[in-house]
N, C-alpha and C positions, 0 to 999 in steps of 0.2 A: 480405069484400072484400080483395083484395090490391093494394096501392099502393106504388110506390117512385119515387124521383127520381134521375136522373143529372145531375150538374152539371159545369161546367168542361169542356165538350166543344166541338169544332168541328163543329157540326151542319150537314150539307150538305142544304139544302132544295131546293125545285124551282127557285128563282131565285137564291139567294145562299148564302154560307157564314157562319154565325153563330158568331163566336168567343166562347168563354166561356159558351155557352148551356146551358140546362137543359131536360130533358125529363121529364115525369111520365107514368107508365104506371099504368093502373088496370084490373084484371081482364083483362089481355091486350090492351088497347087503348090507343093513345096518347091521353092526356087533354089534354096541353098541351105546347107547345114555346115556351120563353120566351127571347128573345134577351138579356134582361138578366142572366140567370143566377139562381142560388139559393145561399143559405148552407148549407142542409141538403141531404143526399143523398150519393150515392157520387161521389167525385171521380174524373173520367176523365183528369185530368192533361193536359188539352189535346189528347187524342187525337181523331181524327175519329169522328164519329157519322154513319153512313150507313144508308139503308134497306136491308133485306135484298134480295139479288139474286134476280131471277126468270129462270130459265134455260129457254128454250123448246126447245132441241135439243142434247142431249149424247149421244154414243155411249159414254160412259164405262162404263156397266154391262156392256156386252158384253165388255169387256176383263177384268172380274172373273170372269165366268162361264167364259171360256176364256183363262186367263192365258198359256198356251202351246198351240201346235197339238196337238190330241188330248187336252188336259187339260180335264176337266169338273169345275170346282170346285163344292162343295155350294151349292145355289142361294141359300138364305137367308143363309148366310155371305157369299156374294158380294154380295148386296144390302146387307148391313150394312156391309161394307167400302167399297162404293161410296158409301153414304149418309154415312159418316163423312168421306170425302174431299170430297164435295159440301158438307157443312156447314162443314168447315174452310176451304173456299174462299169462304165468305160467301154461299152460295146457300141461301136459305130456302124457295124454291118451285122445283121442278124438273120439267120434262117429260122423262121418260126416253124417248129415241128407241129403239124396238125395230124391228128389220128384219123386215118382212113380205115375204119373198122375197129372192132374191139373184141376182147374175149369175154368181157363182163357185160351181160345183156342188160343189166339195170343201170349201166353207166350213161353219162351224158355226151360222150365223145362224138358219136355219130350225129346226134341231134345238133351239136355245136359246129360241125364241120363247115358247112357252107356259111353259117353265121360268121365264123372266124375269118374265112377267106374274103368274104364280101366286105366285112368291116375293115379289114386291112386295106383293101382297095379303096374304100371310101375315105379313110383317114389319109391315105397317101395322096389321093386326088385333091384333097382339101389343103395339102401342104402342112398338115398338123404334126407330122411325125419328126422326131428328133433324130432317130437312127434310120438307116436304110434297111427296109424290111423285104425279105424274100421268103418264099414259102417252101417248106420241106414236107413232103408227103410221107408220113409214116404208115406204110401199108401192111396191115395185119393179114397174112396170107390165109388164115383159117376163117376169115369173115366171109360169109356167102356172097355179099355184094361188093367186095373190095375191088374187083376188076372194073365193074361198071362205074363205080364212084371215082376211081382213079382216071379212067378214060375220059370222064366228063371234066375233070380238073386239069389234066395235063396241058391242054391248049392254052391255058391262062399264062400270060407272059411272066408273071411273078413267080411261077413254079420253077425252081432251079435245082431241086434235089429230091430224089426218091430213095427211101430206105426200105429194105425188105425185112419184115419182122415175123417172128413166129414165137409166141409166148405160151406154147403148149406146155403144161406141167411136165416136169421130169427131164427137160432138156434145155440147152442154151442158157438163158439167164437163170433158170430155176432147175438146174440139175439136181440140187437138193430140194426135193418137193416140200419138205417141211418148212422151208423159208417162205414159199408161196402160200402154204396153208396158213402160217401165222399171219402173213400179210392180209389175206382175205378175211380171216376170222377177226382181226383187229380193225381193219379199215371198213369192211362192209358188213360186219356183224353176222357172218355166216356161222352156223354150227359146223362141227366136224363132219357130221353126216351130209349136210348140204354141200360141203366142200368136196366130199368124195363123189357125189353125183355130178357136180360141176366139172371136176377133173376128168372123169370118165367121158363126159360129153365133149370136152375140149379135145381129148385124144381122138375121138371119133371124127370130129371136124378136121383135125390134122390129116387123118388118113384119107378123108374124102376130098379135101380141097388143097392141102399144103403144096404138093409138087405141081399140080396143074396151075394154080393161081400164081405161084412163083414164076413159072416159065412165061406166063402171059404178061405179068407185070414187067418183067425184064424186057420183053419184046416191045411193049408199049413205050417204056422209057427210052429205049434205044432208038426207036423210030422218031421220037421227038427230040433226040439229042440231049436229053436230060441226064445229068450225072446220077450214078446209082451207088448206094452204100449198103454194105452188109450190116448186120446188127446181131450182137450177142453170139458170134461164132465161138464154138467151144472146142472143136476138134480140127485136125488136119484135113479131114474130109469136108467139113463145113467150108474151110478156107479154099480148098481146091474148087469147090462148087462156085464160090463167090468169084474167084479169079476167072473161071470159065465163063461166068455170066458178065464179065467186063466191069466188075465193081472196082471203084477207085479209092473208096474210103471204107475203113473197117471200124465201125462204131462199137465201142465197149466190148471187145473180145473178153471172154470170161475166164480164160486160162492162159498161162504163159505159152503153151504150145501154139494156141491159135494166134496170139499176138505176134510171136516170132514168125510164124508162117505168113501172116498177113504182111508184116513189115518186109520180110525177105522177098515176098512176091510183088512188092512195089506199091501196095496200098498204103495210104496214109492212115496210121493207127490213131484213133481218137479215143481218149479216156476222159472220165468225168473229174472235174476239179473237186466236187464234193468228196469223192473217193480219196483224192489226194490229201485234202485238208483234214479229213476225219481219220485217215490212216487205214482205210479199208472200205470194202464194198458192203452196203447194207444187205445185199443178197448173199453174202458169204463167198463171193467170187474173188479173183485175184486182185491184189492191191495195186493201185496205179503207180505207187512209188517203186514197187519192185520191177514193174515193166519199164519205168523210166530209167532206173539204174541199169537195166540190161540194154538200154538204147532202143527200146521198142515202143516208145510213145512219141508221136509226131505232132499231135494236135490235142489241146485241152478244150473241153466244153464245160460250160457252167451247168448244163443239164437242167436241174430243177431249182438251182439257187444262183441267180444272176451274179450276185456279189462274190461268189466263190471263184470266179475266173481271176480277178485281180489278186485275191488272197492266195490262190493256188500258184500263180506265177512266182510270187515272192517266196512262198513256202518251198517251192521246188528249187529255187536258187540257193536257199539256205539249208537244203537237206543234206549237204555233204556227199553228194553222189556224182560229182563231176559235171554238174550242169550249172553254168554261170547265168547271170541275169539276162544278158542278151539272148542266150539260147532258150531260156525259160520264156521270155517275152515273145520270141518267135513262134512258140507253140500256141500262142493265143492270138497271133496277128499274121505274120508273114506265111507261116505254114498252112493255116486254114484258108487263107486267101488263095494261095497257090493250088491247094487241093480242090478248091471250088472254081478254079479258072479265072480268078480275079487278079489280073496282073497290074492293076493300077493303084493298089493300096497295100497296106500291111507292113510298111517300113518307113523310117525317116530317111528319105533319099530324094534328091532332085528329080522332079517329074512325076512323083507319086502324089496321089490325092492327099490333101491336107486334112487327114483324119488323125487326131492326136489327143493325148490326155496330159493333164497336169496332176501329178500324184505326190503325196507327202506321207511320211511315216509318222505315226503316233504310237510311241512305245512299241516299235517294230511291227505295228499293224498298218498296212497301206490303206489310204483312203483317197478317193478322187476329189480334186478341187475344181477342175474345169474339164469340159469335154468339147472338142471341136470336130465338126464334120464339114467337108468341102470348104474349109477355111472360115466357117461360121461357128461361133460359140453356141452350143445347144444345151449345155448343162453347166 
């Protein structure tokens, strides 16, 4: 039996912060959290003790596979670099979002798809990963081969979440088409004429494939018992469709109307921590802080900046909108764990898996000092 105790920590529980608390871990499981403290054990010097974060949607792995246009980094090396960054950010369970299809034909996402999934499996089998990695299939409904690609991947045991996406210009994430135009002109070097041709073709693909592929993808995920998430819903009609399809997570709703309808309908509303930290959406959509103030944010995601999750939690707790630190921490730990059906983690409580973080503030900026998963220090 392996047992150890941490003492003199500020333990952030589900409802309160326990100053000077102690926590005992036995064989990878939290055995006790004592608000009185303990004389024996490792002194955490008053640092914060937080549950490990659960990340449901991060695109971070893709950046490691293709660090520059045309560069294909060795797959397992890329996974290990991504994993180290994830763990250092305090994320102990991560759903790696891999793109099944794309709207940009010159991109690397489809070429990298199987490389990413296979490399994750290889790194996991070798015991090299610090965080626990699961796979989140981001299914682009307008991509011609999205159904066959998804059908091939769904039987893999690591696939735990499917999200249904439609990035057609002029709707959902890019209701303001000028934002998408600027994005492609700057990132991909398109001329404005080239973008006009691109946008027209994407709208044709939407008309041809959108509804048919969406229905088929939902059926496939349901048949496998895999959780389904909506993505970028913007209207009450979008949300009604998502609820009818049995979706349980609402990723990045782009308007207050859609966020409220999703929350009221029982979906866990997920918003990006970068949006929260930066004060708004880079796409010009609704600000996460406004949705949080209205009570319509259940889950925070680091999205494209792993370190934003920790920063976002403390930012939210200091925003003066009626959300204290335990409630903010729950949006990065307990709430996403529950949304994903993971009842063994996400909080500092007896019987839960010993996934936890040691955090200190430096001039009000939180930073991770230690990360533990299954009672083992991994960072």
